KEKERO-93675 format. One record per residue (C-alpha): x, y, z; residue number from 1. Coordinates in steps of 0.05 Angstrom, whole numbers, plus 5000, padded with zeros to 4 digits. Example, Ala and Ser with C-alpha at 12.3 -4.5 7.8 and 13.67 -1.06 7.14 Angstrom:
<pts>
{{5246; 4910; 5156}; 1}
{{5273; 4979; 5143}; 2}
</pts>
This chain:
<pts>
{{4800; 4737; 5183}; 1}
{{4859; 4759; 5221}; 2}
{{4858; 4814; 5272}; 3}
{{4785; 4809; 5290}; 4}
{{4805; 4814; 5361}; 5}
{{4781; 4832; 5428}; 6}
{{4789; 4856; 5496}; 7}
{{4752; 4861; 5558}; 8}
{{4802; 4856; 5613}; 9}
{{4778; 4924; 5636}; 10}
{{4707; 4899; 5638}; 11}
{{4726; 4841; 5681}; 12}
{{4759; 4887; 5731}; 13}
{{4700; 4934; 5734}; 14}
{{4651; 4877; 5744}; 15}
{{4685; 4862; 5810}; 16}
{{4660; 4896; 5873}; 17}
{{4707; 4953; 5890}; 18}
{{4677; 4972; 5957}; 19}
{{4622; 4953; 6006}; 20}
{{4584; 5017; 5991}; 21}
{{4590; 5018; 5915}; 22}
{{4582; 4961; 5867}; 23}
{{4572; 4977; 5793}; 24}
{{4531; 4927; 5754}; 25}
{{4553; 4912; 5683}; 26}
{{4501; 4885; 5635}; 27}
{{4533; 4841; 5584}; 28}
{{4492; 4838; 5521}; 29}
{{4497; 4777; 5475}; 30}
{{4518; 4816; 5414}; 31}
{{4548; 4773; 5360}; 32}
{{4617; 4795; 5340}; 33}
{{4606; 4792; 5266}; 34}
{{4661; 4794; 5214}; 35}
{{4672; 4867; 5199}; 36}
{{4668; 4891; 5127}; 37}
{{4738; 4921; 5137}; 38}
{{4791; 4873; 5163}; 39}
{{4835; 4933; 5178}; 40}
{{4790; 4963; 5231}; 41}
{{4800; 4901; 5275}; 42}
{{4734; 4909; 5312}; 43}
{{4663; 4889; 5292}; 44}
{{4646; 4961; 5274}; 45}
{{4602; 4978; 5215}; 46}
{{4640; 5019; 5165}; 47}
{{4590; 5076; 5173}; 48}
{{4613; 5082; 5246}; 49}
{{4687; 5086; 5231}; 50}
{{4712; 5158; 5239}; 51}
{{4761; 5153; 5181}; 52}
{{4763; 5153; 5105}; 53}
{{4771; 5084; 5075}; 54}
{{4757; 5048; 5010}; 55}
{{4747; 4974; 4997}; 56}
{{4749; 4934; 4932}; 57}
{{4729; 4861; 4932}; 58}
{{4759; 4802; 4893}; 59}
{{4696; 4800; 4850}; 60}
{{4704; 4872; 4831}; 61}
{{4779; 4862; 4817}; 62}
{{4762; 4805; 4770}; 63}
{{4703; 4839; 4736}; 64}
{{4741; 4903; 4723}; 65}
{{4804; 4867; 4698}; 66}
{{4849; 4896; 4752}; 67}
{{4918; 4864; 4754}; 68}
{{4959; 4909; 4800}; 69}
{{4957; 4953; 4862}; 70}
{{4969; 5013; 4817}; 71}
{{4905; 5001; 4778}; 72}
{{4865; 5001; 4844}; 73}
{{4898; 5066; 4864}; 74}
{{4877; 5098; 4798}; 75}
{{4804; 5093; 4819}; 76}
{{4812; 5111; 4894}; 77}
{{4804; 5182; 4922}; 78}
{{4860; 5217; 4960}; 79}
{{4916; 5173; 4934}; 80}
{{4958; 5168; 4871}; 81}
{{5015; 5125; 4846}; 82}
{{5089; 5138; 4846}; 83}
{{5138; 5103; 4800}; 84}
{{5175; 5061; 4852}; 85}
{{5237; 5061; 4807}; 86}
{{5204; 5006; 4765}; 87}
{{5212; 4951; 4816}; 88}
{{5161; 4962; 4872}; 89}
{{5092; 4986; 4890}; 90}
{{5094; 5059; 4912}; 91}
{{5033; 5099; 4935}; 92}
{{5025; 5172; 4952}; 93}
{{4974; 5174; 5009}; 94}
{{4947; 5245; 5014}; 95}
{{5013; 5274; 4989}; 96}
{{5059; 5228; 5028}; 97}
{{5098; 5177; 4987}; 98}
{{5106; 5108; 5016}; 99}
{{5137; 5042; 4993}; 100}
{{5127; 5006; 5060}; 101}
{{5057; 5021; 5086}; 102}
{{5031; 4955; 5059}; 103}
{{4999; 4900; 5100}; 104}
{{4977; 4828; 5089}; 105}
{{4921; 4806; 5136}; 106}
{{4941; 4864; 5181}; 107}
{{5015; 4842; 5184}; 108}
{{5069; 4890; 5160}; 109}
{{5090; 4874; 5089}; 110}
{{5146; 4925; 5079}; 111}
{{5193; 4893; 5029}; 112}
{{5195; 4932; 4964}; 113}
{{5163; 4891; 4908}; 114}
{{5101; 4888; 4864}; 115}
{{5045; 4853; 4902}; 116}
{{5001; 4800; 4869}; 117}
{{4925; 4798; 4874}; 118}
{{4912; 4725; 4855}; 119}
{{4899; 4703; 4927}; 120}
{{4866; 4766; 4954}; 121}
{{4794; 4770; 4980}; 122}
{{4793; 4845; 4984}; 123}
{{4839; 4906; 4986}; 124}
{{4828; 4961; 5038}; 125}
{{4857; 5031; 5034}; 126}
{{4854; 5073; 5096}; 127}
{{4873; 5147; 5093}; 128}
{{4905; 5188; 5149}; 129}
{{4957; 5168; 5202}; 130}
{{4942; 5098; 5229}; 131}
{{4992; 5085; 5284}; 132}
{{4942; 5060; 5335}; 133}
{{4925; 4998; 5297}; 134}
{{4988; 4990; 5254}; 135}
{{5046; 5023; 5290}; 136}
{{5100; 5068; 5261}; 137}
{{5092; 5090; 5189}; 138}
{{5022; 5095; 5160}; 139}
{{5036; 5169; 5159}; 140}
{{4988; 5185; 5102}; 141}
{{4950; 5119; 5100}; 142}
{{4958; 5044; 5093}; 143}
{{4939; 4990; 5043}; 144}
{{4918; 4923; 5070}; 145}
{{4907; 4860; 5029}; 146}
{{4860; 4808; 5059}; 147}
{{4879; 4739; 5035}; 148}
{{4831; 4683; 5015}; 149}
{{4819; 4630; 5068}; 150}
{{4796; 4558; 5063}; 151}
{{4721; 4550; 5069}; 152}
{{4683; 4495; 5106}; 153}
{{4632; 4455; 5068}; 154}
{{4653; 4481; 5000}; 155}
{{4681; 4443; 4940}; 156}
{{4699; 4487; 4882}; 157}
{{4752; 4501; 4829}; 158}
{{4754; 4571; 4800}; 159}
{{4800; 4590; 4744}; 160}
{{4819; 4653; 4706}; 161}
{{4863; 4662; 4645}; 162}
{{4879; 4726; 4607}; 163}
{{4916; 4748; 4545}; 164}
{{4933; 4821; 4530}; 165}
{{4948; 4856; 4465}; 166}
{{5021; 4865; 4484}; 167}
{{5031; 4789; 4487}; 168}
{{5028; 4782; 4563}; 169}
{{4984; 4728; 4594}; 170}
{{4967; 4697; 4661}; 171}
{{4933; 4636; 4691}; 172}
{{4902; 4631; 4760}; 173}
{{4871; 4573; 4797}; 174}
{{4832; 4574; 4862}; 175}
{{4812; 4506; 4890}; 176}
{{4776; 4492; 4956}; 177}
{{4770; 4422; 4987}; 178}
{{4730; 4408; 5050}; 179}
{{4741; 4339; 5078}; 180}
{{4693; 4351; 5136}; 181}
{{4652; 4405; 5171}; 182}
{{4713; 4419; 5214}; 183}
{{4770; 4424; 5164}; 184}
{{4784; 4452; 5095}; 185}
{{4842; 4464; 5048}; 186}
{{4847; 4518; 4995}; 187}
{{4901; 4526; 4942}; 188}
{{4912; 4589; 4901}; 189}
{{4964; 4588; 4847}; 190}
{{4983; 4634; 4789}; 191}
{{5033; 4643; 4733}; 192}
{{5040; 4708; 4695}; 193}
{{5083; 4727; 4636}; 194}
{{5094; 4802; 4632}; 195}
{{5096; 4843; 4568}; 196}
{{5080; 4916; 4554}; 197}
{{5091; 4972; 4503}; 198}
{{5164; 4986; 4521}; 199}
{{5225; 4956; 4488}; 200}
{{5260; 4899; 4525}; 201}
{{5205; 4894; 4577}; 202}
{{5186; 4824; 4599}; 203}
{{5181; 4783; 4662}; 204}
{{5152; 4723; 4696}; 205}
{{5115; 4716; 4762}; 206}
{{5097; 4653; 4800}; 207}
{{5054; 4648; 4862}; 208}
{{5032; 4588; 4903}; 209}
{{4990; 4595; 4966}; 210}
{{4960; 4534; 5002}; 211}
{{4918; 4549; 5064}; 212}
{{4883; 4506; 5115}; 213}
{{4827; 4521; 5163}; 214}
{{4813; 4475; 5223}; 215}
{{4758; 4481; 5274}; 216}
{{4794; 4458; 5337}; 217}
{{4729; 4465; 5377}; 218}
{{4662; 4499; 5368}; 219}
{{4695; 4563; 5394}; 220}
{{4766; 4558; 5366}; 221}
{{4788; 4567; 5295}; 222}
{{4858; 4557; 5266}; 223}
{{4882; 4584; 5199}; 224}
{{4948; 4564; 5169}; 225}
{{4981; 4591; 5105}; 226}
{{5044; 4586; 5065}; 227}
{{5059; 4629; 5004}; 228}
{{5116; 4622; 4955}; 229}
{{5129; 4681; 4908}; 230}
{{5180; 4684; 4852}; 231}
{{5180; 4749; 4812}; 232}
{{5227; 4772; 4756}; 233}
{{5218; 4832; 4711}; 234}
{{5253; 4884; 4669}; 235}
{{5262; 4951; 4704}; 236}
{{5241; 5012; 4664}; 237}
{{5250; 5079; 4698}; 238}
{{5220; 5122; 4644}; 239}
{{5244; 5181; 4604}; 240}
{{5278; 5248; 4619}; 241}
{{5248; 5317; 4622}; 242}
{{5269; 5372; 4574}; 243}
{{5283; 5446; 4576}; 244}
{{5209; 5462; 4589}; 245}
{{5210; 5418; 4651}; 246}
{{5163; 5366; 4622}; 247}
{{5175; 5295; 4596}; 248}
{{5206; 5296; 4526}; 249}
{{5149; 5267; 4485}; 250}
{{5191; 5250; 4424}; 251}
{{5232; 5203; 4468}; 252}
{{5171; 5164; 4489}; 253}
{{5195; 5100; 4455}; 254}
{{5267; 5103; 4481}; 255}
{{5286; 5059; 4540}; 256}
{{5342; 5090; 4581}; 257}
{{5376; 5029; 4610}; 258}
{{5417; 4968; 4596}; 259}
{{5372; 4915; 4564}; 260}
{{5413; 4860; 4598}; 261}
{{5424; 4892; 4666}; 262}
{{5359; 4927; 4682}; 263}
{{5323; 4873; 4721}; 264}
{{5291; 4854; 4788}; 265}
{{5287; 4786; 4820}; 266}
{{5249; 4768; 4883}; 267}
{{5240; 4702; 4919}; 268}
{{5197; 4701; 4982}; 269}
{{5171; 4649; 5031}; 270}
{{5115; 4673; 5077}; 271}
{{5084; 4632; 5133}; 272}
{{5022; 4653; 5172}; 273}
{{4984; 4623; 5229}; 274}
{{4923; 4653; 5262}; 275}
{{4882; 4625; 5319}; 276}
{{4817; 4655; 5341}; 277}
{{4779; 4636; 5404}; 278}
{{4709; 4657; 5425}; 279}
{{4708; 4663; 5501}; 280}
{{4635; 4685; 5502}; 281}
{{4582; 4714; 5457}; 282}
{{4612; 4783; 5471}; 283}
{{4686; 4768; 5473}; 284}
{{4737; 4739; 5424}; 285}
{{4812; 4731; 5426}; 286}
{{4861; 4726; 5369}; 287}
{{4934; 4708; 5363}; 288}
{{4974; 4709; 5298}; 289}
{{5044; 4691; 5278}; 290}
{{5076; 4716; 5213}; 291}
{{5144; 4698; 5185}; 292}
{{5170; 4723; 5119}; 293}
{{5237; 4708; 5086}; 294}
{{5254; 4752; 5027}; 295}
{{5312; 4752; 4978}; 296}
{{5313; 4808; 4927}; 297}
{{5362; 4838; 4877}; 298}
{{5351; 4894; 4828}; 299}
{{5400; 4923; 4778}; 300}
{{5385; 4985; 4737}; 301}
{{5410; 5043; 4695}; 302}
{{5368; 5106; 4687}; 303}
{{5371; 5176; 4659}; 304}
{{5403; 5223; 4709}; 305}
{{5409; 5284; 4664}; 306}
{{5390; 5305; 4594}; 307}
{{5412; 5361; 4547}; 308}
{{5357; 5373; 4497}; 309}
{{5400; 5418; 4453}; 310}
{{5449; 5362; 4439}; 311}
{{5404; 5302; 4451}; 312}
{{5455; 5275; 4500}; 313}
{{5432; 5235; 4560}; 314}
{{5472; 5218; 4622}; 315}
{{5461; 5149; 4652}; 316}
{{5472; 5129; 4724}; 317}
{{5459; 5062; 4757}; 318}
{{5471; 5012; 4812}; 319}
{{5457; 4941; 4834}; 320}
{{5422; 4931; 4901}; 321}
{{5409; 4868; 4942}; 322}
{{5364; 4857; 5002}; 323}
{{5358; 4796; 5047}; 324}
{{5305; 4805; 5100}; 325}
{{5267; 4763; 5150}; 326}
{{5207; 4789; 5189}; 327}
{{5178; 4755; 5250}; 328}
{{5113; 4785; 5275}; 329}
{{5075; 4760; 5335}; 330}
{{5010; 4794; 5355}; 331}
{{4952; 4782; 5402}; 332}
{{4887; 4817; 5413}; 333}
{{4826; 4813; 5456}; 334}
{{4761; 4848; 5436}; 335}
{{4696; 4851; 5472}; 336}
{{4629; 4885; 5475}; 337}
{{4594; 4903; 5540}; 338}
{{4552; 4955; 5575}; 339}
{{4571; 4993; 5638}; 340}
{{4522; 5040; 5671}; 341}
{{4479; 5040; 5608}; 342}
{{4538; 5059; 5563}; 343}
{{4560; 5010; 5510}; 344}
{{4633; 4994; 5499}; 345}
{{4672; 4957; 5445}; 346}
{{4742; 4950; 5472}; 347}
{{4804; 4924; 5437}; 348}
{{4869; 4911; 5473}; 349}
{{4929; 4885; 5436}; 350}
{{5003; 4873; 5436}; 351}
{{5053; 4863; 5379}; 352}
{{5125; 4840; 5375}; 353}
{{5167; 4848; 5312}; 354}
{{5237; 4822; 5299}; 355}
{{5269; 4841; 5233}; 356}
{{5337; 4825; 5205}; 357}
{{5355; 4861; 5141}; 358}
{{5420; 4861; 5102}; 359}
{{5427; 4906; 5042}; 360}
{{5483; 4929; 4998}; 361}
{{5491; 4972; 4937}; 362}
{{5546; 4975; 4884}; 363}
{{5554; 5030; 4834}; 364}
{{5584; 5018; 4764}; 365}
{{5653; 5041; 4743}; 366}
{{5660; 5058; 4669}; 367}
{{5728; 5045; 4641}; 368}
{{5724; 5108; 4599}; 369}
{{5723; 5157; 4657}; 370}
{{5729; 5115; 4720}; 371}
{{5663; 5146; 4742}; 372}
{{5595; 5117; 4755}; 373}
{{5561; 5159; 4701}; 374}
{{5569; 5161; 4626}; 375}
{{5536; 5199; 4569}; 376}
{{5502; 5170; 4507}; 377}
{{5464; 5195; 4447}; 378}
{{5389; 5189; 4461}; 379}
{{5367; 5144; 4403}; 380}
{{5325; 5081; 4400}; 381}
{{5357; 5036; 4420}; 382}
{{5415; 5066; 4459}; 383}
{{5484; 5043; 4440}; 384}
{{5488; 5009; 4508}; 385}
{{5474; 4936; 4524}; 386}
{{5503; 4878; 4563}; 387}
{{5555; 4919; 4601}; 388}
{{5584; 4955; 4541}; 389}
{{5567; 5008; 4490}; 390}
{{5588; 5069; 4450}; 391}
{{5586; 5134; 4489}; 392}
{{5566; 5203; 4464}; 393}
{{5638; 5216; 4441}; 394}
{{5639; 5153; 4399}; 395}
{{5685; 5115; 4446}; 396}
{{5674; 5042; 4465}; 397}
{{5659; 5035; 4539}; 398}
{{5649; 4978; 4589}; 399}
{{5631; 4978; 4662}; 400}
{{5631; 4934; 4724}; 401}
{{5590; 4940; 4788}; 402}
{{5652; 4946; 4831}; 403}
{{5644; 5011; 4871}; 404}
{{5614; 4995; 4940}; 405}
{{5562; 5048; 4957}; 406}
{{5537; 5019; 5022}; 407}
{{5532; 4954; 5060}; 408}
{{5489; 4954; 5122}; 409}
{{5465; 4899; 5169}; 410}
{{5403; 4917; 5209}; 411}
{{5373; 4885; 5271}; 412}
{{5306; 4914; 5292}; 413}
{{5260; 4898; 5350}; 414}
{{5193; 4931; 5361}; 415}
{{5146; 4920; 5419}; 416}
{{5077; 4951; 5420}; 417}
{{5016; 4956; 5465}; 418}
{{4950; 4989; 5447}; 419}
{{4880; 4998; 5472}; 420}
{{4818; 5029; 5441}; 421}
{{4748; 5038; 5467}; 422}
{{4688; 5052; 5422}; 423}
{{4638; 5082; 5470}; 424}
{{4564; 5085; 5454}; 425}
{{4546; 5147; 5492}; 426}
{{4474; 5147; 5468}; 427}
{{4432; 5123; 5410}; 428}
{{4461; 5180; 5367}; 429}
{{4532; 5192; 5394}; 430}
{{4593; 5147; 5394}; 431}
{{4662; 5165; 5421}; 432}
{{4726; 5130; 5401}; 433}
{{4787; 5137; 5447}; 434}
{{4852; 5099; 5443}; 435}
{{4928; 5101; 5446}; 436}
{{4987; 5058; 5425}; 437}
{{5056; 5052; 5456}; 438}
{{5114; 5032; 5411}; 439}
{{5185; 5017; 5430}; 440}
{{5228; 5017; 5368}; 441}
{{5299; 4990; 5377}; 442}
{{5347; 4990; 5318}; 443}
{{5420; 4971; 5310}; 444}
{{5454; 4985; 5244}; 445}
{{5523; 4957; 5228}; 446}
{{5556; 4994; 5171}; 447}
{{5600; 4940; 5139}; 448}
{{5634; 4988; 5090}; 449}
{{5709; 4976; 5102}; 450}
{{5720; 5051; 5102}; 451}
{{5670; 5060; 5159}; 452}
{{5659; 4997; 5201}; 453}
{{5615; 5026; 5255}; 454}
{{5553; 5006; 5293}; 455}
{{5499; 5056; 5310}; 456}
{{5437; 5045; 5353}; 457}
{{5376; 5084; 5371}; 458}
{{5314; 5072; 5413}; 459}
{{5250; 5110; 5403}; 460}
{{5190; 5105; 5449}; 461}
{{5127; 5138; 5423}; 462}
{{5054; 5142; 5445}; 463}
{{5005; 5152; 5388}; 464}
{{4935; 5174; 5408}; 465}
{{4870; 5170; 5369}; 466}
{{4802; 5202; 5382}; 467}
{{4738; 5205; 5343}; 468}
{{4667; 5229; 5353}; 469}
{{4609; 5202; 5312}; 470}
{{4539; 5232; 5309}; 471}
{{4484; 5192; 5276}; 472}
{{4421; 5233; 5264}; 473}
{{4392; 5169; 5235}; 474}
{{4417; 5099; 5226}; 475}
{{4442; 5107; 5154}; 476}
{{4478; 5174; 5164}; 477}
{{4540; 5189; 5207}; 478}
{{4577; 5254; 5217}; 479}
{{4646; 5247; 5248}; 480}
{{4707; 5285; 5272}; 481}
{{4773; 5251; 5286}; 482}
{{4844; 5263; 5308}; 483}
{{4901; 5214; 5301}; 484}
{{4977; 5212; 5303}; 485}
{{5033; 5170; 5275}; 486}
{{5109; 5172; 5272}; 487}
{{5167; 5152; 5227}; 488}
{{5236; 5137; 5257}; 489}
{{5296; 5169; 5223}; 490}
{{5320; 5101; 5198}; 491}
{{5265; 5108; 5145}; 492}
{{5219; 5058; 5113}; 493}
{{5274; 5007; 5097}; 494}
{{5318; 5017; 5159}; 495}
{{5379; 5026; 5114}; 496}
{{5420; 5072; 5159}; 497}
{{5421; 5122; 5216}; 498}
{{5483; 5158; 5191}; 499}
{{5499; 5231; 5201}; 500}
{{5452; 5263; 5252}; 501}
{{5398; 5210; 5243}; 502}
{{5418; 5171; 5305}; 503}
{{5408; 5235; 5346}; 504}
{{5342; 5258; 5318}; 505}
{{5273; 5241; 5344}; 506}
{{5223; 5212; 5294}; 507}
{{5181; 5253; 5247}; 508}
{{5111; 5258; 5275}; 509}
{{5046; 5264; 5236}; 510}
{{4978; 5286; 5259}; 511}
{{4912; 5282; 5222}; 512}
{{4849; 5323; 5235}; 513}
{{4789; 5302; 5195}; 514}
{{4714; 5314; 5192}; 515}
{{4668; 5276; 5147}; 516}
{{4601; 5247; 5131}; 517}
{{4579; 5177; 5110}; 518}
{{4510; 5166; 5081}; 519}
{{4482; 5098; 5061}; 520}
{{4426; 5116; 5013}; 521}
{{4364; 5074; 5008}; 522}
{{4378; 5060; 4935}; 523}
{{4440; 5020; 4953}; 524}
{{4488; 5078; 4942}; 525}
{{4539; 5099; 4994}; 526}
{{4564; 5170; 4995}; 527}
{{4624; 5193; 5036}; 528}
{{4659; 5261; 5042}; 529}
{{4718; 5283; 5084}; 530}
{{4757; 5346; 5097}; 531}
{{4826; 5336; 5128}; 532}
{{4892; 5366; 5147}; 533}
{{4956; 5326; 5156}; 534}
{{5013; 5360; 5193}; 535}
{{5085; 5336; 5196}; 536}
{{5134; 5357; 5249}; 537}
{{5207; 5343; 5233}; 538}
{{5262; 5357; 5284}; 539}
{{5327; 5381; 5250}; 540}
{{5394; 5400; 5280}; 541}
{{5397; 5476; 5283}; 542}
{{5444; 5508; 5233}; 543}
{{5476; 5554; 5284}; 544}
{{5478; 5507; 5344}; 545}
{{5486; 5431; 5336}; 546}
{{5463; 5421; 5407}; 547}
{{5393; 5448; 5393}; 548}
{{5338; 5428; 5346}; 549}
{{5293; 5465; 5298}; 550}
{{5224; 5434; 5292}; 551}
{{5197; 5445; 5222}; 552}
{{5122; 5438; 5212}; 553}
{{5088; 5429; 5145}; 554}
{{5019; 5408; 5126}; 555}
{{4977; 5380; 5070}; 556}
{{4902; 5393; 5070}; 557}
{{4845; 5375; 5024}; 558}
{{4779; 5341; 5016}; 559}
{{4753; 5279; 4981}; 560}
{{4686; 5253; 4957}; 561}
{{4664; 5182; 4941}; 562}
{{4600; 5153; 4913}; 563}
{{4594; 5078; 4905}; 564}
{{4538; 5027; 4897}; 565}
{{4476; 5010; 4857}; 566}
{{4440; 5067; 4822}; 567}
{{4389; 5018; 4795}; 568}
{{4384; 4942; 4793}; 569}
{{4425; 4943; 4729}; 570}
{{4471; 5003; 4738}; 571}
{{4528; 5008; 4789}; 572}
{{4576; 5065; 4797}; 573}
{{4640; 5085; 4833}; 574}
{{4658; 5159; 4829}; 575}
{{4715; 5193; 4866}; 576}
{{4740; 5264; 4872}; 577}
{{4797; 5293; 4914}; 578}
{{4830; 5360; 4922}; 579}
{{4898; 5368; 4956}; 580}
{{4939; 5428; 4974}; 581}
{{5007; 5433; 5009}; 582}
{{5070; 5475; 5016}; 583}
{{5143; 5457; 5026}; 584}
{{5167; 5486; 5092}; 585}
{{5239; 5497; 5114}; 586}
{{5273; 5531; 5173}; 587}
{{5253; 5599; 5149}; 588}
{{5180; 5580; 5140}; 589}
{{5137; 5570; 5079}; 590}
{{5174; 5569; 5013}; 591}
{{5116; 5577; 4966}; 592}
{{5135; 5511; 4934}; 593}
{{5087; 5452; 4927}; 594}
{{5108; 5382; 4950}; 595}
{{5123; 5335; 4893}; 596}
{{5072; 5284; 4869}; 597}
{{5015; 5325; 4896}; 598}
{{4963; 5335; 4841}; 599}
{{4913; 5387; 4863}; 600}
{{4854; 5350; 4832}; 601}
{{4842; 5277; 4818}; 602}
{{4777; 5248; 4792}; 603}
{{4754; 5179; 4771}; 604}
{{4689; 5145; 4753}; 605}
{{4671; 5074; 4735}; 606}
{{4603; 5050; 4712}; 607}
{{4578; 4980; 4701}; 608}
{{4512; 4967; 4666}; 609}
{{4477; 4900; 4660}; 610}
{{4448; 4903; 4590}; 611}
{{4415; 4834; 4595}; 612}
{{4417; 4773; 4638}; 613}
{{4482; 4750; 4605}; 614}
{{4514; 4813; 4578}; 615}
{{4542; 4875; 4611}; 616}
{{4588; 4934; 4596}; 617}
{{4634; 4979; 4636}; 618}
{{4659; 5048; 4622}; 619}
{{4703; 5096; 4662}; 620}
{{4755; 5150; 4663}; 621}
{{4809; 5174; 4710}; 622}
{{4837; 5245; 4711}; 623}
{{4899; 5269; 4746}; 624}
{{4918; 5342; 4750}; 625}
{{4989; 5364; 4736}; 626}
{{5039; 5355; 4792}; 627}
{{5112; 5369; 4805}; 628}
{{5165; 5315; 4798}; 629}
{{5214; 5351; 4844}; 630}
{{5210; 5393; 4907}; 631}
{{5242; 5451; 4871}; 632}
{{5180; 5453; 4825}; 633}
{{5223; 5457; 4763}; 634}
{{5198; 5392; 4733}; 635}
{{5125; 5376; 4719}; 636}
{{5081; 5317; 4702}; 637}
{{5026; 5342; 4655}; 638}
{{4953; 5329; 4672}; 639}
{{4919; 5273; 4636}; 640}
{{4852; 5237; 4627}; 641}
{{4851; 5163; 4611}; 642}
{{4788; 5129; 4587}; 643}
{{4776; 5054; 4599}; 644}
{{4721; 5006; 4579}; 645}
{{4700; 4934; 4586}; 646}
{{4647; 4884; 4566}; 647}
{{4629; 4815; 4593}; 648}
{{4586; 4758; 4569}; 649}
{{4563; 4697; 4609}; 650}
{{4572; 4638; 4563}; 651}
{{4540; 4593; 4615}; 652}
{{4527; 4590; 4689}; 653}
{{4600; 4571; 4700}; 654}
{{4638; 4610; 4647}; 655}
{{4645; 4684; 4630}; 656}
{{4686; 4719; 4577}; 657}
{{4710; 4790; 4589}; 658}
{{4743; 4843; 4547}; 659}
{{4779; 4902; 4579}; 660}
{{4805; 4961; 4540}; 661}
{{4852; 5011; 4572}; 662}
{{4867; 5081; 4545}; 663}
{{4811; 5078; 4494}; 664}
{{4832; 5145; 4463}; 665}
{{4905; 5124; 4457}; 666}
{{4929; 5185; 4496}; 667}
{{5003; 5195; 4509}; 668}
{{5008; 5208; 4583}; 669}
{{5056; 5204; 4641}; 670}
{{5022; 5177; 4704}; 671}
{{5080; 5184; 4753}; 672}
{{5154; 5193; 4763}; 673}
{{5211; 5180; 4811}; 674}
{{5256; 5239; 4801}; 675}
{{5271; 5295; 4750}; 676}
{{5291; 5251; 4691}; 677}
{{5250; 5188; 4705}; 678}
{{5178; 5199; 4682}; 679}
{{5136; 5136; 4668}; 680}
{{5107; 5130; 4598}; 681}
{{5034; 5107; 4604}; 682}
{{5011; 5049; 4562}; 683}
{{4976; 5064; 4495}; 684}
{{4910; 5033; 4474}; 685}
{{4912; 4961; 4495}; 686}
{{4863; 4904; 4507}; 687}
{{4859; 4843; 4552}; 688}
{{4814; 4783; 4538}; 689}
{{4797; 4742; 4600}; 690}
{{4761; 4676; 4611}; 691}
{{4733; 4666; 4681}; 692}
{{4700; 4601; 4702}; 693}
{{4690; 4546; 4753}; 694}
{{4677; 4472; 4755}; 695}
</pts>
């Protein structure tokens, strides 16, 4: 598992005699550096001792619950909710902060905007709160890390899974492991998925192929190699507009506001990973990983940009956008456990180098009817608009071409990072976590627009500290308090530009203060609770003096509860509750407005009950309070409750059939949005039949 790393350089120094009068003796205990339950934490620390909120879902749970996307995991996770992502990417709101880039694969930054597959994933980890110490810039509200499946020594198996849903979509997955000796193994994961849903014109195909190899170079050295090919194509649906009451117009729930031929996304990616881990001693391990990703993406889309309910006239806007990106990430870590003066230490020291090249451009359409990039149509199903031509609201034939250059930027980015963290065992009951990370973020943006043709650069150097105190009145209970920071450079998540004042402004900074409790109950249940406050500081050029800055502070606070595990031998449960509160702040102070996509209350529960040795059922619900689509609080997503159910039957020791039903009550609901007139229409009652087996 990547990033299980180590460091003890400090210990080696301290173990040396520093003077004739004083020599400190360090007792090195032979603690085994076990694989941590959370790959993201990067040290062999039990989850109960981590001073931070996190949730983990395993591959077995993903399969058993019929989960097929990142969004479905988010629906049943506290403190986070989904955003629309313009219909072509995963987008998560971590404690009120929307992100399309705080995604990681085996601890490596995975920031290209696309929908991530789960076919080759061992578990998904969601950490809440700023996470710069371990992950660098971004992670301002949290991060989502996917841990990939690795080849296994001494194992020969072939697992398969195939599903068919009531919309007509289907998928096939194969997971095969071959072990030629006790020192080498190969594992191949592959998948094909055909996409269908309840919306007109929606379809798509996804392919994934991921061979991995594991080689034991010596008894203390392990090498993992991986290559993944991804090819994704899908229709882009950006939802429906809001009406005069500020809510999605329900009678338009079956209308698709786009061009059936030119609303699409295509992605082709090649990702190479290598990870070598060496055990220097029982108490010290080192790790080095190399990650290279090459991504080629295009998406084209039209969407509702305005709507007049009195006339039933909708205005469409659109663009075509391409991205070519390559990411090289080199990282090394050293982690070790030792005792000094009777005090235990788990120290991690690491460095990371990132080189990113990213070219992106965007073209707007030009309609021949008005020489503008927007046109109006009557909102009927289907729109009189397809294949680059249509009939506008005035009854005139129109055509368009994507010929208006909006932007064309070429980005070169280099990031160098150093970090250190010490988990200090002060006593049997108290642990202290202290650490800091230094990041040097160098960006050069060439604006290739012929009307601009300029190059801008900026360098940001930031230190992000982290501190936590854990008190354990007994082994299965921990009380913690923590403080952490992160930052986001002004070039944003996708490094598109530093135009205007952005090349002069320091990064936005984020701080998190959190207190919580983790309690592993004897019955096998785990209960966690956290109260937190996230504060953002955003430097802005002063209105009355461009040579000075106003620093605008805003915060989001709340609490979350989570209960997960076995209630009885036959009954397992996952229950989540979160409450969030925030206010939009400008130069004059609080505005009384609530940040968008910030539901005050979210709640979810999932139960699984083993009725007999071969038959089980699942039942759950997810609730999301109303939230605002826009920062002006004029547009609203209504609250909703969705009920889901499942059943599974073991046909044999090697084959299981599963039935998953989503939206059992067939509720019309709108789970998320992107902007005022782009509210996602939730799927109606639908079912998925799955066959899971092995041979």
